[in-house]
Structures are given as C-alpha cells and as structure tokens.
N, C-alpha and C positions, 0 to 999 in steps of 0.2 A: 646738289644738295637734294636729299630724298624728301619725298612727300611727308613721311613720318617726322623728320627733323624740321622741316618748315612749320608743321602743325604744332610741334612742341615749342618752337620759338614764338609762333603767333600766340599760343596760350600764355606763355610767360610775359610776352609784351603786353597782353590784355591785363594780366594780374598787376603788372607794374603801373600801367595807366590807372587802374582802379585805385590803388593805394596813393598815387600821386593826387588824384582828384580829391580823395577823402582828407588827405593832409592839407592841401592848398585850401579847402573849404574851411578849415579850422584854424589856420595860421596866417600870420602877417605876411602879405606879398611883396614887401618893400624891396626884397632882393631877388625877385623872380622876373624873368624876362623872356619874351618871345622875339626872335630876330629872324627876318626873311632876307636872304641875299637876293636883292631885287634888281632886275633889268630895268633901266630907265626907259620910259616910253609910256604909251597909252593903249597898248594892246594886250589885254588880259589873256588872250589865247597863247601868247608868248610868255606868260608868267609876270607881265609888268603889273605892278601894284602889289600890295601885301594882303594877306588873308584878313577876313573880318574878325572883330573882337569876340564873336561867338565861336570861333574855330579853335578847339583845343588841341589840334594836332596829335601826334602819336602819344605824347605825354599826358594828354587829357588836361591841358592848362589853357582855358580860353582867357582872353584879355587882349590888350593892344599889342600889335606887331609892329616892331621897329624894322625900318628899311635900312639895310647896309649896302652901300653902292660904291664905297671908295676903300682905300686902305686904312682909313681911320687916322687917329682915334674918333669914333662917333659916340656922342652921348646917347644914353639909353633912358627911356621911360619904362617904368615898371609896368605890370600888366594891368593896373588900374588907371594908367595914363599919366602917372605923377613923375615929373622930372627926377632924376637921381644923380649922383656923383659917379656912377658906374659908366664905362665905355667898353666898346669892342673895337679891336684894331687887328691889322695884319702886322705882326712883328718881325716875320722872316718868311721868305719865299725864294724857291729856286727858278720860278717862272713868272712872267708877267700876269698879274691877276686879271682874268678877263671873264666877264659875266655874259653868258649867252642865254638866248631863249629859243625854245622849240615848240611849235604848235602840235601837241600831242593830245588828240581829241579823247584819249582814254582818261586823262586827268582833267576834271572839270571843276568849276566853282573854286573854292578855297584850296582844294588839292592842287588844281592847276596853277593858282597863284604862287603856291609854295614850291611845287616840284617841277614846273615847266621851265623854270629858269634856275641857273646856278652858276658858280664859279668853277672854271676848269683848273684842276690842280697841276697836271703835268701833260705829257705827250705820250702817245702810244709807244713810240720808240724808246725815249729816255726816262719815262716816268717824271717825278717831281716831288717836291715837299712844300708845305706851307704851314705856318702857325697862326692860329687865331687866338688872341688873348682878350679875355674878360678882365677888366681892372676895376678898382675902386670898390670891391666887394667887402662885405664883413665876413669874419670867420665864421665857420659852421658847416653843417652837412648840406651837400648840393647833389641833385640829380642833374646830369647834363645830357640832353638829347641832341645828337648831331645827324642832320639830314643828308643822306648820301646818294639819293636816287639820280642817276644820269638822266638829265632832261631828254625826252624822246622815248621811243620804244627799244632802247638799246641797253646792253649790260655794261655797267662801269665796275671798277674794282679799286677800293681804297683800303688802307690800313689807317686806324684811327686810335690815337693814344691820348689819354688825359693823364700826365705825370702825377703820381700819387693816388691814383684811383684804385678801387678795389678790383676792376676788371683788367686793368693793364691794356695792351694793344688788342683791339678787335679788328675784324675784318668785315667789309660789306661788299657784296657783289650780287648780281642777278638782275633780271628784268622785273620792274615793278608791275603789280596787278592794278588794274584800273581802280582809282579811288580807294586804295587799300594800303594800310601801313603794315609792313612786315619787317620785324626785327632782323637785322643782317642783310636786308635788301634796301629798304628806303631810309633806314636809320639804324643807329646804335645807341645804347644807353650806358653811361658811366655813373658811379657814385663816388663822391669824393668828400672827405672830411677836410674842409679847407683850414688851414692855420694862419695863412697870410691873407693878402687882398687880391690875388690874381689867379685865374684858371687859364691854362694854356691847353689848347687842342691842337695836337700835332697830326697832320695828315700826310700820308705818303701814297703816291700813285704807283701802282705795281706796273714795272716795265713789261712790255710785251702783251698786256691786257688792254682792252678799250680804255681810253683816258677816263679818270674818275672826276667827279664833280662834288661839290658841297653846296647844298640848297639853303641851309639855315641852321638855327639852334634854338633850343629851349633850355633855359637854366632855371632850376626850381630849388628855392631855398626851404630846408626842412629844419625848423627850430628844434623839434623833438621827434627823431625817428622812432618808430615803434618797433617792438620785438618782431612783429610780423614783417615789417619792411626789411629788417636786418636779416631775417631768415630767408626771404625771397632773394635778396641781394646776393647771398652766399651761393646760390644756385645758378646765378646768371652766367659766370665765366665758363661753367661746364658746357652750357648749351650754346653760348654765343662765340666763344673763341674758336676760331678755325684756322687751319694752315692755309697760306696764300696758294692759290691755284695758278699755274702758268697756262697761258693760252698760246696756241701755235699760230 
C-alpha cells in the first residue's frame, strides 16, 4: 500500500471519527456499544482488561467497554453503562475461537488493552471464517467499526463484510503503527441502514497470509444522519475497498 494511499485513508478515517463524535454528542446513545475481545487474566501488557471509558477508539466514541470472552450471547451495556437487551455472540465459525495476547510494547495504555489481544479467525494454511452477531438492536442507521490489528508486530489479513452495508466487503492488512489507528490496517468502518434487529459481521481469513485476528467492535447508532455524513460515506468504498493480496 503506497504512502499516498495510506495518508488518504488516514484523512478519511479522521473525518469519519469527527462526524461520529459530533453525532454522538447530540444523539441518544442507547444503542451504541464498545466491545473489546478480551484475554482473561491480569496482565495488561498482554491486553488483559478493557480500555478506559475515556477512550474513544478509532470511531471517537468514549464510554464503557464491554468484555467479550466467550462465544456468547453476551449481554451488552451501552456506552453510558446502562444494561440493554442487546447481545453479541459468535453464530458460526470454521475454527475454534481462541483469544491470544501478545506483549507488544509499541501499543501502550488503552491502545494496548484493545489491540494487544484478539481472537484468531483462521490458520495460515487453511484460512477460516467466523460471524459475530449483534442482536436485540432497534432499526436505524449504524456505523460499525471492526478492529482487525494482529496482536504483536506482525501483518494480518482479513476480509470483513457487513451484509447490507454501503461498503460491502472490505480488506484489512498491514503492520500497525504504535498507538495509531489506520483505516484498512487496525480497523475498517461500515455503514448500515438496519431494518431488522441484528447486525452480522462476517470475517474471512485469507489463506496463505499471516493469520488474521479481530480485536473488538464499536457500534454507533445514528438517529439522524446528516447530509455531510452521507457524502463522506459515499467516498469510503473507493478508498477502502482493496483486492486481497496473496503472500508467498
């Protein structure tokens, strides 16, 4: 990926985050969630524990972070800490969900708590698939941020699809930069006009590439998307959609 392409993605991600923060500040947060796929234990260097409620992540959404450590369904509290009827669960998988942690000194503080642990999706040789489902949601417009950084200083490679979203299948690969979010490396962003009550996030590990991981999610409910948000979303697929790269 060229430096120019990375810089354009970073600028686009920053613009998305700004719009998200403005919208969240003026809208009801009852259906907005932060989820960390969390390694059980007491060693924060390995990612154990969830980020602080002041940490907004790539989506710019501070608030309570839920820990997801099993296949679910796991009840969720919204970003203000209020229990809800919403849940997150693994509904299908081709491999055993395994959460691993890595002591990556480049990722510190809340960045490390989110990105230094994650669930491996597949294997280097065979790849793999998994679906995470958010259920119990109310209909409406949502931003979904999926964290895809491979824990440690290594490149991972995932295909991420949110059925019905404006972006379709996106790809994430590359080595994360210390304490920095980069669209297409550490995370991807989808927009979905939800008519039902569930959001599925389908993850595919690319065979022949380093095994891909998922680190967590941010789901943001937008009661009234603005014209500026819609215009920005229309440009995301052009920048973010990439053809899968094979690794020898």
